[in-house]
C-alpha positions in Angstrom: 0.0 0.0 0.0 2.8 2.3 0.8 4.5 1.6 -2.5 1.4 2.5 -4.5 1.1 5.8 -2.6 4.7 6.6 -3.4 4.2 6.0 -7.1 1.0 8.1 -7.0 2.9 11.0 -5.4 5.8 10.8 -7.9 3.3 11.0 -10.8 1.5 14.0 -9.4 4.9 15.8 -8.9 5.9 14.9 -12.5 2.7 16.2 -14.0 2.9 19.4 -12.0 6.5 20.0 -13.2 5.6 19.5 -16.8 2.7 22.0 -16.5 4.9 24.6 -14.9 7.6 24.2 -17.5 5.0 24.5 -20.3 3.6 27.6 -18.7 7.1 29.2 -18.4 7.9 28.5 -22.1 4.5 29.9 -23.2 5.2 33.1 -21.2 8.6 33.6 -22.6 7.3 33.2 -26.2 4.6 35.6 -25.5 7.0 38.2 -24.1 9.3 37.9 -27.1 6.4 38.4 -29.5 5.2 41.3 -27.6 8.6 42.9 -27.5 9.6 42.1 -31.1 8.0 45.1 -33.0 9.0 47.6 -30.4 12.6 46.3 -30.5 12.7 46.5 -34.3 11.3 50.0 -34.2 13.9 51.1 -31.8 16.8 49.6 -33.8 15.7 51.1 -37.2 17.8 54.4 -37.8 16.3 57.6 -39.2 17.7 58.5 -42.6 19.9 61.6 -42.6 19.0 64.6 -44.8 22.0 66.7 -46.1 21.5 70.4 -46.5 22.8 71.6 -49.9 22.8 74.6 -52.2 22.0 74.2 -55.9 22.4 76.2 -59.1 20.3 75.8 -62.2 22.4 75.4 -65.4 21.5 76.9 -68.7 23.1 77.2 -72.1 25.1 80.4 -72.3 27.3 82.0 -75.0 30.9 80.6 -74.9 34.1 81.2 -76.7 36.9 78.5 -76.6 40.0 80.3 -75.5 43.6 79.1 -75.0 45.1 80.4 -71.8 48.9 80.5 -71.7 51.4 81.9 -69.2 54.8 83.3 -70.3 57.2 86.1 -69.8 58.0 89.4 -71.4 61.1 90.3 -73.4 62.1 93.5 -75.1 62.1 93.3 -78.8 65.5 94.9 -78.9 67.8 94.2 -76.0 71.5 94.9 -77.0 74.7 94.6 -75.0 77.2 97.0 -76.5 80.8 95.8 -76.5 84.1 97.6 -77.0 85.8 96.9 -80.4 88.9 99.0 -79.8 90.2 98.7 -76.2 90.9 101.8 -74.1 90.2 103.7 -70.9 86.7 105.1 -70.6 87.3 108.8 -70.7 83.7 110.1 -70.3 80.1 109.0 -70.4 77.8 111.1 -72.6 74.5 109.6 -71.4 73.1 108.7 -68.0 71.3 105.5 -67.1 67.6 105.8 -68.0 68.2 108.3 -70.8 66.4 107.7 -74.0 69.0 107.6 -76.7 68.6 107.8 -80.5 70.3 105.3 -82.8 73.8 106.5 -83.7 74.1 108.8 -80.7 77.5 108.7 -78.8 77.0 107.4 -75.3 80.7 107.1 -74.2 84.2 108.2 -75.2 87.3 106.1 -74.9 90.8 107.6 -74.5 92.0 108.5 -78.0 95.5 109.9 -77.3 97.1 107.5 -79.6 94.5 106.8 -82.2 93.6 110.5 -83.0 97.2 111.4 -84.0 97.5 108.2 -86.0 94.3 109.1 -87.9 95.4 112.7 -88.5 98.8 111.5 -89.8 97.3 109.0 -92.1 94.9 111.6 -93.4 97.7 114.0 -94.1 99.6 111.3 -95.9 96.6 110.6 -98.1 96.2 114.3 -98.9 99.8 114.5 -100.0 99.5 111.4 -102.1 96.4 112.7 -103.7 98.0 116.0 -104.5 101.1 114.3 -106.0 98.9 112.1 -108.1 97.0 115.1 -109.5 100.3 116.8 -110.4 101.6 113.6 -112.1 98.5 113.4 -114.2 98.9 117.0 -115.4 102.5 116.5 -116.2 101.8 113.2 -118.0 99.2 115.0 -120.2 102.1 117.3 -121.3 104.3 114.2 -121.8 106.6 115.3 -119.0 106.6 111.9 -117.1 106.1 108.3 -118.0 102.9 106.3 -117.6 104.8 104.2 -115.0 105.4 107.2 -112.8 101.7 108.1 -113.0 100.6 104.6 -112.1 103.0 104.6 -109.2 101.7 107.8 -107.8 98.1 106.5 -108.3 98.8 103.3 -106.3 100.6 105.3 -103.6 97.5 107.5 -103.4 95.2 104.5 -103.0 97.4 102.9 -100.3 97.5 106.2 -98.4 93.7 106.4 -98.7 93.3 102.9 -97.3 95.6 103.7 -94.4 93.6 106.9 -93.7 90.3 105.0 -93.7 91.7 102.3 -91.4 93.0 104.9 -89.0 89.6 106.7 -89.1 87.7 103.5 -88.4 90.0 102.8 -85.3 89.5 106.3 -84.1 85.7 106.2 -84.5 85.7 103.1 -82.3 86.7 105.2 -79.4 83.3 106.9 -79.7 80.8 104.3 -78.5 77.5 104.8 -80.3 74.0 103.3 -79.6 73.1 100.8 -82.3 69.3 101.2 -81.6 66.9 103.8 -80.3 66.1 102.9 -76.8 66.9 103.4 -73.1 70.4 103.2 -71.6 69.5 100.5 -69.1 73.0 100.0 -67.6 76.6 101.3 -67.7 78.9 98.3 -67.1 82.2 100.2 -66.8 82.9 103.3 -64.9 84.8 106.3 -66.1 88.6 105.8 -65.7 88.4 102.0 -66.0 90.1 100.1 -68.8 87.7 98.5 -71.3 89.6 95.7 -73.1 88.6 94.7 -76.7 85.3 92.7 -76.7 84.3 93.8 -73.1 80.7 94.7 -72.6 80.3 98.4 -71.7 76.6 99.2 -71.8 73.1 97.7 -72.2 70.5 99.3 -74.4 66.8 98.3 -74.3 63.9 99.3 -76.5 60.6 99.1 -74.7 58.4 100.8 -77.3 57.6 97.3 -78.7 58.0 94.1 -76.8 57.5 90.4 -77.3 55.9 87.8 -75.0 57.2 84.3 -75.1 54.9 81.3 -74.4 55.0 77.6 -74.7 51.8 76.1 -76.2 50.8 72.5 -75.8 51.5 70.5 -78.9 47.8 69.6 -79.5 47.2 73.3 -80.3 49.9 73.4 -83.1 47.2 73.1 -85.8 45.1 76.0 -84.5 47.8 78.6 -83.9 48.6 80.8 -86.9 50.7 83.9 -87.4 48.7 87.1 -87.1 46.2 85.7 -84.7 45.1 88.4 -82.2 46.2 87.8 -78.6 45.0 89.5 -75.4 47.8 89.9 -72.8 47.5 90.8 -69.1 49.9 91.2 -66.2 49.4 91.2 -62.5 51.0 94.7 -62.2 48.0 96.2 -64.2 45.1 93.8 -63.5 42.5 96.1 -65.1 44.4 96.7 -68.4 44.5 94.5 -71.5 47.3 94.7 -74.1 46.5 93.6 -77.6 49.1 91.9 -79.8 49.5 89.4 -82.6 51.3 86.1 -82.9 54.6 86.8 -84.8 56.3 83.4 -84.5 55.4 79.8 -84.0 58.1 77.2 -83.5 58.6 74.5 -86.1 59.5 71.7 -83.6 58.0 70.3 -80.4 60.2 70.3 -77.3 60.8 66.7 -76.3 61.0 67.8 -72.6 57.5 69.1 -72.1 55.8 68.5 -75.5 55.2 72.2 -76.2 56.0 74.6 -79.1 57.4 78.1 -78.6 55.2 81.0 -79.5 56.0 84.7 -79.7 53.6 87.6 -79.5 54.4 91.2 -80.6 52.7 94.1 -79.0 53.1 97.8 -78.5 54.0 99.1 -75.0 52.3 102.5 -74.5 53.9 104.4 -71.7 56.5 101.6 -71.4 54.4 100.0 -68.6 55.5 96.5 -69.4 58.9 95.5 -68.3 61.2 92.6 -69.4 60.8 89.4 -67.5 57.4 90.3 -66.2 55.0 87.3 -66.0 52.3 87.6 -68.6 49.0 85.7 -69.3 47.7 85.4 -72.8 44.2 84.6 -74.0 43.9 83.3 -77.6 40.4 82.7 -79.0 40.3 79.3 -80.6 36.7 79.1 -81.9 33.7 81.3 -82.5 31.1 82.0 -79.9 28.6 79.2 -79.3 25.8 78.2 -76.8 26.8 75.6 -74.3 26.5 74.5 -70.6 29.2 75.7 -68.3 29.8 74.7 -64.6 32.5 75.8 -62.1 35.3 73.4 -62.1 35.1 73.2 -58.3 31.9 71.1 -58.4 33.6 68.4 -60.6 34.7 65.2 -58.8 37.2 63.1 -60.6 36.6 59.3 -60.1 39.5 58.1 -62.2 41.7 59.3 -65.0 38.9 59.8 -67.5 35.7 59.9 -65.4 34.3 63.1 -63.9 30.9 63.3 -62.0 28.7 66.0 -60.6 25.6 65.7 -58.4 22.2 67.2 -59.2 19.2 67.6 -57.0 16.0 65.9 -58.2 12.8 65.5 -56.1 14.7 65.9 -52.8 17.5 63.4 -53.7 21.0 63.6 -55.0 21.6 62.1 -58.4 25.1 61.2 -59.6 25.8 62.3 -63.2 28.8 61.2 -65.3 29.8 64.2 -67.5 32.0 64.7 -70.5 34.2 67.7 -70.3 35.0 70.2 -73.2 36.9 73.4 -73.3 37.9 75.5 -70.3 37.7 79.2 -69.8 39.1 80.6 -66.5 37.5 78.5 -63.8 34.6 77.4 -65.9 34.4 74.1 -67.8 32.2 73.2 -70.8 29.9 70.2 -70.3 29.4 68.2 -73.5 27.2 65.4 -72.1 25.7 64.5 -68.8 23.8 67.7 -68.0 20.8 69.5 -69.6 19.5 73.0 -69.3 17.4 73.3 -66.2 19.3 70.7 -64.1 19.9 71.8 -60.5 23.6 71.2 -59.9 24.6 70.9 -56.2 27.3 73.5 -55.7 27.6 73.3 -51.9 27.5 70.2 -49.8 28.2 67.9 -52.7 31.1 66.4 -50.8 28.8 64.8 -48.3 26.2 63.2 -50.6 26.0 59.9 -52.5 23.7 58.7 -55.3 20.2 58.6 -53.8 21.0 60.6 -50.7 18.1 62.6 -49.3 18.9 66.3 -49.5 17.3 69.6 -48.5 17.9 72.7 -50.6 19.0 75.7 -48.6 19.0 79.3 -49.9 
């Protein structure tokens, strides 16, 4: 009887344990189902909206221009050298003076060459007078033809000596070979100037040239006589007009460019040698096209550029094809249409499909 009671009691406890376990499992399942939606709602993030500024693009008139940077040189820049050595006796012009071509700017010591010239000149005059007398006597048959020829050749030799002495004497008078400004005196008065030594520098600033190096792909579009607009930082509001005067025949293997020279007048001598100059050369006629500021372009790889436009509150990525450039603007050949709202501020923080809000 006691064994049956024990079995009965174990069965009751077992059934109660199973019921409690089932109830606990059901409660835990119910809690998880109840908490599931709320938990998912809490873990789902709110999508971020990026503030941006946009600019509508439109087709505008545009000229393709080639922008080049070079430097200025005077058209005539001459270093005068001494042909006949000597001590500089006196300067006839000061630095900065405007000197006409052929004007004497310096005198060398001529203590030796002047007497030599005067002696040679006197010898020639004597020989000439003797020849004239010999001819008169010969016409009267007073002397032979040989004597006349001898006096003639003597006269010619004396003339050559006189001309040589005069040329040497003239070289003591240093003259300007061009009309221009005496930019520098390289030897002081009293100093010895040996033959071949530079003594002065003359510069003509009335007309100047600007030297550029143009990329080789423009070799077929540059021609002599093409108008060029030149500007310098020293006079930012002024434009100087010139024309292409020279185009190199060979491409430099170092930087794949060709040399180009532009001639222009220099009113008031404002432009100085070795100034940095910027040239603008029109390459094609005015046409209507879409332009954007180059700052909004993002380069993906060597050949791919993109911009972002705003459309219905979202950023859209557009791959664009670039054309010519003018200052900081770039021509867009494909990828944009008139009326597109290009993101010009905040584009660094967006991606394709990003929610955006346009700010004024």
